[in-house]
N, C-alpha and C positions, 0 to 999 in steps of 0.2 A: 061672367062679366064682373060680378061683385068681387070675386077672388082676385081678379086681375087689377081692379081698381084699388083694392085694399093693399095689394103688393106694391103698386105704384105710389100710393100714399106713404107707405112705410119707407120706400126708397127716397122719396122727397124729404121726409122727416130726417132720415139719416144724413142726407146731404146738407140739410140746414144745420144740423148739430155739428157736423164736421167743419162747415164753413165758419160757424161761430167759434168753434174751438181754435181754428187756425188764426182768426183775427185776435182772439184773446191771447194766444200763445205768442204771437208776433210782438205784442206790447209788454207782456209780463212773464213770458217764459212758459214752457210746456208744463211745468209743475203747477202753474196757476189754473190749468184746465181741470176742473173738478166737476163732478156730476151736479152738485148743488149750484155752482155759479152758472153753468150752462142752462140749467133748468130756469133760473131766474132771468137770464138774458132772453131766453126764447119763450118764456111764459108757459113752460111745460112742467109737468110733475117730475120729481126725481126718478120715479119708477119708469116714466115714459122715456127718459134719457138712458138710464142704465139698461132698460130692456132692449135698446138698440145695439148695445155693445157687450154687456155682461160684466165689464170691469173698467176701472180707470186706465189701466195699462193698455187694454185693447183699444180704448178710445184714443190714447196717445199714439199708438202704433198706426192706427188708420189715419190720424191727422197728418203724421209724417208722410204716409203713402199718398194722401191727397195732394199735399204740397209738392212732393217729388214728381207726381204725374203731371201736375200743372206746369212745373218748371221744365220738364222734358218736352212737353208739347210746345211751349212758347220758345224755348231756346233751340232744341235740336230738330224737332219735327218741322219747324218753319224753314230750315235750311238744308235738310237732308237730300232734297231733290237736286241741289246744285252739284256741279262737277266736283268730284273728289280731288283733293290736293289743296293748294294754297287758297284758291277762290272760296271753297267751302269753309276752310278753316278760318279765314278772315271774316266771313259772314257769320260764322258761329261765334266768334269773339264779339262781334257787334250785337248779336241777339242776346248773348250772355250778359253783356254790360247793360243793355236796355232792361232786361229782366231784373237784374240786381238793383238798378236804380228805381224801378217802379214795378215791384212784384205783385201789387194789388192788395197788400196787407198794410195796415196803418203803422205797424212797428218795423217795417222794412222786410228784408229777406228772412223768412222763417227758417230756412235751411241753415243760414249762417247763425241765427240765434240759437237753435237747438244744438248745433255743433259745439259751440262754446259752452253750452250748459251741460252737455253729456259726454264730452270727449274724455274726461277723466273718471267716468263712472263705469260700473259693470251693469249688466242686465239686458233685457230684451230691447228696450228703447235705444240704448247705446248701440247694440248690434244692428238694429234696423237702420239707424242713421249711417253707421259705417258702411253697410251694404249699399245704401242709396248713393253715397258719395263715391264708393269704389266703382259702381256701375257708370257713374258720370265721368270719372277720371278715365275709365277704359274707353268711353266714347271719344273723348278728346284725344287720348293717346293714339287711338287708331287713325284719326284724321291727321295727326302729326306724322305717323308712320307713312301714310299714303302720300303726304306732301314730300317727304324725304324720298320715297320710291319714285315719285314723278320728277324729281330733280328740282322741286320748288324750294326745298330747304337743304342746307349742306348735309352731306352724308355723315358727318361727325355729330350731328344734332343728337342730344340726349333727350328723348321724349319725356322721360320722367321729370327732368329738370324743367323742361318747358311747361309741362302741366302744372308743376308746383308754382312757377312764376305767374302763369295766367290765373290760376285759382287764387293766389295771394292778392292779386289786384282786384279780382271780382269780390272777394269777401271783405275787402277794405272799404267798399262803397257805402254800405249801410252805416257803419259807425262814423265815417267821414261826413255823410249827409246829416244824420240825425244828432250826433254828438257835437260835431264841430261846425255844422251849418255850411259846409263847403258846397257851393252850388255848381261847381264844374267837375264833379267827381266822374260823371259819365265820360266826358271828353278826356280827362286825365287817364282814367283806367284804360280806355280804348287805345290811346296813344302809347301807353305803357305796354299793352299787349302787342301792338304792332311793332314796337321797338324790340321786344323779345324775339319776335319772328323775323326781325331784320328788314322790316318794311320802312321805307324812307318817307313816303308821302301818303299818310293815312287819309287825307281829305279826298284823294282820288280813287279810293278803293271801295269795294262792295260794302254795303251796310251803312254808309254815311248818308245822312239826309241832304 
């Protein structure tokens, strides 16, 4: 029992460190996530933090994984039970916009933040972010393909172009909200996504409150 309790305590500590790392990274970038700063924020020793991960890079990689897992759960898992085709694609857009507008981190969408920080770099963190975003693009593209196959979207639809358009609107939400103070970004982005998909009346479609 003592061993199990010890393992559970270690897991909870690890989650606390990663949660603090995600909050800090959302405000100041992933490079700001250091062992020393996290130790100070959590009231831990540096040895206690580094012992969980072994290196700053490993800590950064697991922070990216944590945020990606949470985003997938909130955006995709919440709609995957819906009928494939345009209904699920529209619901996916709505959940994507809701997440981008309120991801649960003080600095906005961390995946957007780290993408801008690392898109021109080399290394393990760049590769992990690229892999995460590629998996997400594949999910969206598959639903676009299914909507085309179902006759919900025109046969000449270019899935890659549609993904690019939808993603561009989603990643624009955080800077529009935090930098410019735009209060209607969620509605604007969702209407833009529906327009890309050829939907005329977004207020009557799934995902609207």
